[in-house]
N, C-alpha and C positions, 0 to 999 in steps of 0.2 A: 354672695358675689362669686361667680365662677372663676376659677384660677386662670391666670393668663397662660398662653402657650409656653412662654419662657419659663414660668414656674413649673409647669408640667415637665418640660425638658430637664429642668434642674433636679426635680424629684427623681426622674428616671435615672439621671446620672448618679445622684447620690445613692439611690437604691442599688444601682449596679455595683458601686464601690462597696456598699454594705454587704451585698451578696458575695462579692469576691472574698471579702474578709471572713464571712461566715463559712465559706466553702474551703478555706485554707485548712487542710487536714492535719498538719503537724505543727501547731504553734508551740513555742517554748513553755507556755502556760495558758490556761483558759482565757480567751479574750472576752467572752460574754457569759455572764455579766462581768463588769469591771470590778473584780475583787480587790481587796486590800493587798493581797499578794502580788497581783499584777501591777497595781499602782506603785508598789514599793520596789519591785524588782525588774520591771520591763527593760530598764537600761542595760542590764547584764546581757540581754540578747544582742544588742548592738555592739557592746564592748567585745563580746566573743567574736562577732563578725569582724570587728576592726582588727583584733589580734590574728585571726585566721587569714584575712586578706594581707595583713602585714607580713606574715610568714610566707604566704604564697609568692608575693612579689619579690621577697628577699632571698628565697631559697629556690623555688621552681624556675623562675625566669633566668637567673645566671648559672644554673646548674651545669650546663654542658661546657662552660668555659673554665670551670673550677677543677675538673678532674681530667686533665689531658692525658693522652696515651704516652707522651714522652717523659712523664714524671711519675715517680712512685708517690702515692698519696695525693693530697689536694694541693692546688696552687694557691698561694696567698696573694692578695692584692697589694699594690703599692709598695712602700718601703718599710714603714714602721711596723706593720704586722709581721714582717720577717724578723725584726729585732725582738718583738714580743715572743715570737716562736723561739728565738735563741734563749730568752730569759726563762720561758716555760720549760724548755728542754733541760736547761741547767738546773732549774728548781726541782724538777722531778729527780734528777741525779743526786741532788744534795738536800732533798726535802727533810725538814721544813725550812732550810736556809735558802736564800736566793742571793743573786748578785746585786750589790749596791754600788760597788766600784768595779768597773770593767776595764781590764788591761787589754782586752781583745778588740779594741777599736781605738781610733785616734792615736795610732802609733807615732812616736814612741812615748807618749804621755799617759795614755789611758784616760778614763773620764768617770766622774760620778754620774749615776743614772737618775734621771728625773721621772722615769716611768714608774708609776705608783704600785703599791702592793696588791690592790684589789684585783685587777685583771690578771696579774701574774698568778696569784694563788687560786683565783676562780678557775682559770684555764688549767692549771696544774691539777687541781682537785678533780675536775671533770675528766681529765685524761687518766688520772689514777683510778678513779671509780670505774671507768669503762675499760681499764686494762690497756690503755694506749700509751706505751712508754717508749717505743722506737720513733725516730723522727717522722717517718711517713704517716704512722698512725696518729701521732700527736697532731699533725697538721690536719688530718682528715676529721678530727674531732673538733678542734678549736675553730674551724671555719664556720661552724654553726652559731657560735656565741654572739657575734654582732647581729645576726638576723634575729635571734631571740630577743636581744636588747632593743632592737628597732621595733619589733612587734609589741613587746611589753610596754613600750613608751606610751601606748594608748592608755594605760592605767593611771599613772600620775597626771597625765594631761587631762584625762576626764575629771579627776579629783580636783585639780586646780580650777578648771573652768566651772565645774559644778559649785565649788565653794564660793566663787566670786560672782558668777553669772547665773547659776541655777543648773538643775539636772539636764534640761534639754540642751543647753549650750555645751555642757560637758560631754554629752553623747556626740554632738556634731564635731566637737574638737577631737574626741578620741578617734572618730572615723577619718577626719582630715589628716591628723598627724602621721598616720601610717602611709599616707599617700603623697606626702611632701616630696617632690623630686629633688634633683640637684644634690647638694653636698650632704644633706641629712640622709638621703637615700644611699648615696655612694659610700658613706661611712657606716652604714648598717646592713649592707648586703652580705650574703654568703661570702666568706673569705677575708673580709676586711676586719680582722681581729685586732682592733686598736682601741684605745681608751675613749675615743671621741664620742661614740654613742652612749657610753656610760657616764661621761661628763654631763651630757644633756639629760639622761635619765635621772641622775641623782640631783642635779640642780632643780629640775622640775619637781622631783619628789620633795625636796626641801621646801620649796615655795608652796606646793600643794598641802603638805602636812602642816606647815606654819599657818596657812590660811584656815585649815580645818581646826587647828588648835585655837585660833582667835575666835572662830565661830562656836566651838564647843565650850570654851570658857566664858563666853558672853553671858551677861545677866546674872552671874554669880561671883561671889567674892573670891579673892585669891586663896584664902584658907579653905573654903569649900572645895575648890577645884583641886588643891593639893591633896586633900584628904580623900577625894574620890579617885580610886585607881583608874576608872575608865577615862576620866578627864586627864589624869596625869600621864597616861600612856601616849597621848597626842604629842606634847612637847618632847617627851623622851624619844618617840619615833622620829620626830623632826631632827633631833640631835644625832640619832643613828644615821639618818640620811645625809646630814651634813658631814659627819665623820667619814662615811663611805665616799662622799664626793671628794673630800680632801685626800683620802687614800687612793682615789682614782687619778686625781690631778691636783698637784700641790697648789697651783694658783686658784683653786676653788674657793679660797677665802673671799673672793669677790662677792659671793652671795651673802656672806656675813656683813660686808660693807653695805649691801643693799638693805639688809634688815636694819642696820644701825641708822641709815638715812631715813628709812620708813619710821622707825621709832622716834627719831628726832622730830620729824614733821608731825607725827601723831601727838607728841607732847606739845609742840609749838602751837598746833591748831586743835588742841584737845576739846575745847568747847565747841568749836565749829563742827568737828568730826564726831563729837560725842564719844571720843575714844576712851576705852577702859584702860587707862595707862598703867595702872598697877598690874593688871593681868598681863598686859603686853610685856612689861618688864620681866615678870617671872617666867613667862613662856620663853622669852629670848634667853634669859639667864640659864634656864634648864637646858635648852637646846645647845647653847654654847658650851656648857659644862660637859654634857654627854659627848659632844663632838670632840672636845679637847682630850677626853679619855681615849677615844678611838684613834686619835691622831698621835697621842703621846709616844707609843712605841717606835714611831718613825721620826720623831722630832729632832733627833740629834744625828741623823745619818750624815748630813753635809756639815762640815765643821764651821761654816760661816753663815751669816744671815743671807737668805736668798729667796727670791720670789718663785723660782721654778723648781729648785731642788728641795728635797725633804730636809728642812732645817727648822730651827727654832723660830724663824720668822713667822711661819704660819700659826704656830702655837701662840705666839705673842699676839697676833692679830685676833685670834679667837678669844683668848682670855681678855685681851684689851677691849674687844667688843662687848663681852659680858660686863666688864667694869664700867664701860661707857653707859650702857643702858641702866645699870644700877645707880650711876651718878645722876642720870636723868631723873630717876625716881627720888633720889635724895634731894635734888633741887626742888622737886615738886613738894616734898614733905616740908622742907624749910619754908617754901612759899606758903603752904597751908598753915604753918605755925606762926606766920607773920614776921619772920626774921627779916625778909627783904623790906617789908613795910617799915620796920623799925630803922633800917639803914637808909630809908628815904628813896629806895629804888622802886619805880612803878612796876606793878604786876606784869604788864605787857612786855617789859624789857628784862625782867629778872632771869627768865630761863635762857633766852638767846645770848644775853650778855655773859652769863656764867659759863655757858657752853663754849663760847668763842674764846674767852680768857683761859679756860681750862685746856682747851685744845691747843692753844698757843704754847702754854707751859709744857704740856705733855710732848708736843712735837719738838720743842726746843730742847727738852731734856733728853729725848731719844737721840736727836741729832748730835748732842754733845757727847753722849755715851758711844754712839755708833756713827762715825763719819760716813759709813756706807749708806745711811738711811736715805739721803736724797738721791744717791745713785739708784737705789731700789725704786724710788718714786719715778725717776726718769725712765727706768725700764718698763714700768707699768704704762707710762704715757707712750713709750716707744711701741707698745703692742698696738695702740690705736693709730699711730702715725709712723709707719716704717719708712726708712730712707735707704739710699745707696743700693748695695747689692741685694739687700733683702727684697727690694721691689722686683727682682727677677724670679722670686719664689711665687709660684702661681697662687698659692693660698693666702698670701699676705698682701696682695695688690688691692688697691681701693675697689670697693664693690660696685659703685654706681658709675664707673668710668670705663668706656670702651673707645680705644683710639684717641685718648686724651679728652673725650667729650662725655658729658653726662648722658646716661642711658638707663632706661628701665628694663632693657632686655635681660640683664643678669637677674633681675627680680622675677621676671617671667620664667626664666630657665630654672631658677632654684625653688620657686614657691608657687608657680603657676597662678591660678586665680585667687589663691588664698591671700597673697600679698595685697591685691587690689580690693579685697574685703577688709583686710587687717588694718591698713592705714586709716581708712574711715572709721574702723572699729576703735582705734585708739582715740580718735577725736570724739567719737560717740561716748567712750568710757569717761573721757575728761568731762564731757557735758553731764553725764550721769553723776559723776563725783560732785560737780558743782551744784547739781540739783538735789541729789539724794543724800549727799555728804556721807556716803558709805565708805568706811575706812579701807576695805579691801580693794576697792577700785584704785586707791592710791598705791597700794602694794604692787599690783600688776602693772600700773603705769610706770613706776620706778624701774621695774624689771624690763618692761618693753622698751622704754626710752634708752636705758643703759645698753641693751643689746642692739638697738638701732644705731647708736653711736659707734659701738664696737664693729658692727657690720660695715658701716660707712668707711671706717679706717682699713679694715682687712676683710677680704671676702671669705676667709676661713670661718668666720663667725656665722656664716650662712647656716651651718648645721645647728647652731644655737637658735638663730632667729626662726628656723623652721617651726619650732614649738610656739614661739611668740606669734608667728603668722597664723598657726592653726587656732590658737586660743582666741585671738582678737577677731579673726575671720568668723569663728563660731559665734562670738558675742554679737557681731554685726548681723550675721545671718539670722540668729535667734531673735534679735530685736525686730527685724523685718517680718519674720514669720509670725511673731506675736502680734505685731501691728495688723497683719493681714487676717488674723484669726485662724491661721492654718491649723494650729494644735486643737483649737475648739472644734473645727470641722472634723478632724480625724476622730476626736473623742465622741462627737455626735454620731458619726457613722458607726463607730463601735457599739454605741449604746442605742442606736436606732432613734436618735433624737432629731426628727425631721424639722422641728421648729428652729433649732439652733443651726442646722444645715442651711435652711432658707435664710436665716439672719446673716450668716457669714457669707454665703453665696459661693457658687462654683467658680466664679471669676477669681475671687480671692484665693481659693484653694489652688486653682491652676497657676495663678501668679506665684504662689509659694513653691509649687513644684518647679516652676521655671527658675526661681532663685536657686533652689537646690541643684538643679541640672547645670546651671551656669557655674556654680561653685565647684561641684564634684566632677562633672564629666571631663572637662579639660585637665583637671588635676589628676584624675585617675589615668587618663590617656598618657599624660606625660610620665607619671610614675611607672606605668606598665612598660613604656618604651625605655625609660631611663634605667630601670632595674635590670633590663636584659643586657645592658652594655656598661654597667657601672663597675663590674668586677674586671679589673685589668691585671696589672702586675707583670712579672717577669716573663719574657718570651723564651722560646726554645733555644735560640742562639745563646742568650746570656746564661741560661741554666746549664746548658751543655759545656759552655766555656768554663764556668765556675766549678762544675763537678770534675772537669778535666784538670783544672788547677789544683783542686784538693788532692787528686790522686797522683799527680805527675810533677809537682814542684817540690823542692827540698823541704825536709822536716815533717813529713806527713804524720809519722807516729808521735813525734813530740807535740805537734799542734793538736792532734786529736785528743791527747791527754790534757794539754794545757787549756783547751777549750772548755772543759767541764770543771775546772778548778774554781774555788772561791778565792778572790784576789785580795791580798792585804793592801789597804790603801796606802799611798805614799805619805811620808811624814810632812811633806811640804807641797802645797798646790803649785802647779805651774812648772814643775821640774820633771825631766824625763823619769819614767817609771823605773825604779832601781831593781825590780825583782824578776825581770824577764829571763826565761831560760836561755842558755847558749844557743845561738843560731836563729833567733827570731829576726824578722825583717818586716818592712812595710810594703803594702801594695798601694800604689798611687792610682787613683781614678777620680772622676768627678764625685762630689759629695753625695749625689743622688744614689750612687750604687754601693755606698759603704756597708750598709746593713746586709745586702746580698752577699758581699764578699765575706763578711763575718759568718753569717748563718749557713751559707751553702758551701763556700770554698774552705771554710775553717782557716782563713788567713786574716791578717790584721790590716785593715785599711788605714791610710793616713788621714782621710777625710770621711765624714759620715753625714747622714741626713739630720743630725742634731746641729748642722751648720758649723761643725768643728773641723779644723784642719784646712780651711779654705784659703786663708792668707790673702795678701794683696801686694801690689807693686808700690803704691803711693806711700806706704809706711814701711816697705821692705820686710813684710811679715811672710816667712816661708809657708808655703801651702800649695794646694792644688791649683788655685787660680793663677798665681805667678808662674808656676811650673809649666802648665800647659800653654800659657800665652808668652812664654819666654822667647825672645827674638834670637838668642844665641844659645848654643848647647851648654857652654860653660856656666851660664846663669842657672839653667835647669839642673846641671850636675851639682852645683853648690847646694841647691834645695834638696836634691835627692840624698846627698851625703849627710846633710844636717838631720833629715827626717828618716834616715835608715831605709831608703827605698831600694828594693831589689827588683820588683816587677811593676809594670805599668799596664793598665787596661784602658783601652779606648773603645768607644763604639761610634757608629756612624752618626748618631744624634749629637755627640760631643763635637764632632767635626763639622756639623752643619747647624741645625736649629738651636742646639743648646750652647753653641759657642758664644753667643752674645751674653749669656749669663756668666760664663767664665770671664769674659772680657770686662763685664760690668763690675764683678767682684774685684778683679785685678786693678781696674782703673779708678773705681769709686763711684762713677755715675754712668747712667745709660748714654748720656750725651757724649761723654768723652770716649766711651767704648765705640760708639758709632763712628766718631771722627777718626779714630786710630785704626780700626780693623775693617771698616767697610767702605766701599767705593761709591755706594749709592744704589739707586734703583736701576735694575737691569731688565732687559726684555728677553725672555726665553721663547724662541720660535721653533716650531716643528715643521720639518719639510716632508713632502709626500713620500720620499724614499726612506723615511724613518729616522733620519739624522736630526740632531738637535743643535741649534746654534744659539749664540749669546750676543746681544747687542746692548750698548749703553745708551744708544740714541734710537728712537723709533724710526728715524729716517734711514737707518742702516739695515732695517729688516727687509729681506727679499720679498718680491711681490708674490711668489708662489707658495707662501707658507699656508699651513692648514690649521694653525692655532698659535696663539701668543699668550703668555702669562708673565706676570712681573715677579721679581724676586730681588731682595736686598743682597747685592753681590759683595763678596769679600774683596779687600784691596791687596796690594802687594805685601803690606805688613802682615796680613793674615797668613800668607804662604811662608812667611819667615818664622812663624810660631812653631813650637815643638809639636803641638797637636796636629797642625797641617802636615808637618814632615812625617809624623808617625802614621797618620791614617790616610791622608790623601796622596802623599808622595811615597808611601811605603818605605820609610826610613832613608830616603835619598839624602845625602849630605850629613848624616849622623854618624858619630864615631863610637858611641857607647850604648846604643839601644838597638836591639835586634828583635825581630818578630819571632815568637816561638810557637804561636798557635793562632789559627784563624777559624772563626765559626762559619757556618753556612752564610750565604750572601744576603745582602740587604735588598735584593730584588723585590719588587711589588710593595715597596714602602716609599713614602714621600721623602724620607731622609735619604734613601738610596738614590732617588731621582736627583736630589740636591747634590749628592756626591758626584754624580755624573756631570752636572753643570760645573761644579768646582774644578773637576779634572779637565774638562773642556777649556775652562777659563784659564787655567794654569798653562795648558799647552799653547793657547793662542797668544797670551800676553807675557808670561813670566818664565817659561822654561829656558829659553835662550838667555835671558837676563841672568838667571841663576846658574847657567852653565850646565844644565841637565838636559837629558833627552826627554821627550814627551812621555807622560804616563799613559797607561792603557785606559781608554774611556769605557770601562766595563764595571759592572757591579762587583764590589769586593766584600769581604767578610763584614757582617754586621758588628761583630765583636772581634777585637784583635788584642792579643796579649804579647807584651814586649818584656824583655829582660834588660836590666841595667847592668852592663858588664864593663870591665876595665878596657877590653878591646886589645887586639894584637897590634903592636906598633911595627909598621913596615917602613924601612928606611934604606937609603942607598944613594949612590951617585948617578948623575944624569949627564948627557952630553952637553957641551957648550951651546949656548943659544936657546936652550929649553927653559921656559919660565914656569911651566905648569906640568904636573903629573896627574893623570886621570886613572881611576881604578873602577872596575865594575865587576859584578858577578850576577849570574842568573840565580834567582831564588825560587824554589818550588814549595808552596805552602802545603799543609796537610789537606787542603781542599783541592789540590792539584792545580791551583792558579799559579802562573809564572809571572814574576815581576823582576825588574832589573834594579839591583842595589848599585848605587854609584856615588863616588865622591871624588874630590880633587884636592891637591895641595900645591902651594906655591913653592918654587925652588929658591933656596937661599944658599949662596956660596957653593953652588954646584951640587947641593944635597937636597933631598926631599924627605919629608917625614909625614906619614899618614896612618891613622888608626882605624881599624875596621872591626865590626862587631860580630860578623858571621864566621862560623867554622864549618869546614867540610864534613867533619865527623860529629856534628852536634848530636847530643842526646835527645833533642827535641824533634818533633815531626816536621818542622820547617827546615828544609835543607838547602844549602847554597852550593853551587858548582864552584870550581876553582876560579880565583880572581884573575882578571886580565888587567895588567898594568901597562899604561902607554905613556911614553915620554917622546914626543915627536914621532919619528917613524919606528921607534923601538917598542916592541910589545913583548912582554914576558908573562908567563903563567905562574901563579904561586898558590900553594895550598896552606891553609891555616888550621891548626888543630884546636880542639875544644880547650885544651890546657893553655894554649897561647892566648885565647880570648879571655878566659876566666882570670888568668894570672897577669895579664898585661905584658906578655913576653915580647921581645924585640926580634924581628926577622929582617935580615939584611938582603936586599935585592938590588943589585946595581943594574942600571938601565943603560949601560954603555957597551 
């Protein structure tokens, strides 16, 4: 029978594909014939591609943003990488010792550090090996570390997917995981030298090596495997990976709990799963034992049990996990020996009943010994369900919520198409588990579900779920390709097997290609775009302000020496640090900027990105939130005195977009913060002449506007806060805070635009109510540094009938901007008293002209010296 036209066309297409492969001049190894070497090693070609693509996206794309001309060395992204830089810099100066208690943050208390030893020593060793020991050189080296971690993530991801779903799925997963956009990309690009990418790397390695151990030990007895060095190396390697995971991130014990849950279910359903439970017990016990040894040197850093700091809690969890799996095995042996049968306990109930009773006894015993146990459990739950001020932290907000409504947009932004393959992939794996009863399906499902729950609670776990998404998406795609005969078609093309090509058909092959395109193309596009803009970090204004502070504020030599010391921990937690050198002081800013202040300015922040030093109003806890939201200066002064504040740093974001976070931490809830500090939705309109107006009602908008946008506008209470008086009102009405430095302006930023709106709003609605002149509606410094001073006290007599005294002075900043400082005082018994913060002969570059004091028609000029301001001297000026 003559072949049909479609068959001829199919053969031509297949022949063309075959010819293209034959004509490929430089394959990694011979393609034809299909040798054993090719069959065994073809996957390495794709893994190498995955690593190379991962490096390109993470290094080449963000390169230009990491080495700015205004900074020596590389710029680090975010906040925590700057603190790692501080730890690495210190470790190099004190090698092999490192800081575990840091007195150089959270002034005046200091803090234990939860950043693990792995990344600190890894970064320090690379810096020492490359001869990079000065700060700029250290930064220029360590910026590459996260990109290396992100690219190498392809290796454990391949191994995990391969051990569970097969080699082809492993290859797909390795190619996908380096393309995951969103948080996994952001935390592994050039310059983001933080532990997050290594958390993911070591967790994935633990699961991959554990799965490999289960497969390697399968079919042989426990004794045979232990005597075989090649088999024994698998659980030992798994233990090393777990130990390094713990040494990277102390809460890494969560993966041990996953293994225990897996072991429990394997024992519970051992007949159904055909689980080799004895092998599982010994694999787990060896793994936990090796991990405990690697964690042991750091197990007593923190003096109490704690889930986050390096304490004995993690060691207890690891050793307890080993004990639990051994108890599982003991129960099984007792069961096999007929002990439970003699006691009249049915076989089906023996194991779960014993485990439940034992767990209750153990938990009860631990709780009796350590009352903090349930507090620790509450903290673990709090990670999944954050509340209050923590909800203002971008990375801890619920993942699937946008504007208060469920949304899949975050899933698309963070995982692209992989998420929409992965969720069906999890259901498909569940189906495969029920059908094939393969125990490793259960392992990855426990991991996947746990990470999905964590992701739902906090979006920060998107960087963990990125690997989950890659693995399950690969499993789903691989299943579809297998079903279509895609791999058979490729193999047939390579081997010129036309019969198989006809059997599979070009349609199925093209459908497989379409599946891969749908999965990879949008994911790569997003990864390529996202990697170009993931590297953020400090801007020029902040960097220059902090380098100025380091060089020009008191105690430079003392601080530069104290910065590199190894600090003796305090004897008692929660008390002020007793070993500070004479002359130390705190720098108050929002907690976001604490690590920058430490690492760049070499000064000690009161609050930091560990969410320490924030405080609140509702429990009257002193800290940054109640300080900046204080409605009167005396309240802020009490906080400043208690926390040893000498300098205050504000930026335009604190005064605008970030203010809601300060308000929420201060008041306790987003709702209350909105009620107290915001007036509601406003309408910002732009007029043809370039002016901008504000309206609370759309009917108040003029007819000739060229554009309108909405903005949540601040209320009168906002303008009463210290932050508004510092940044928006340029210290109007303040007695003890003076500007000493101003950075370049906030022009061309959204926060700067918001500042203009706030200034306009103040002038329209509140200036006369507060008794102040209007503020200039111009862009001001992005960053402003203020000094907390005693202030010079001006006092004297006034004429009869005068009830208020007004004082003002023009102030010229280091940027050449001019603003008017002003204040007023009520007259009592014919006398006035007013305190002013600026001096005419200030040592700082922000200079004030002489003060003009007005009482009725009487106006006098007075000059105030730096000594008067710093010492709180009294100057008498009678206005009669």
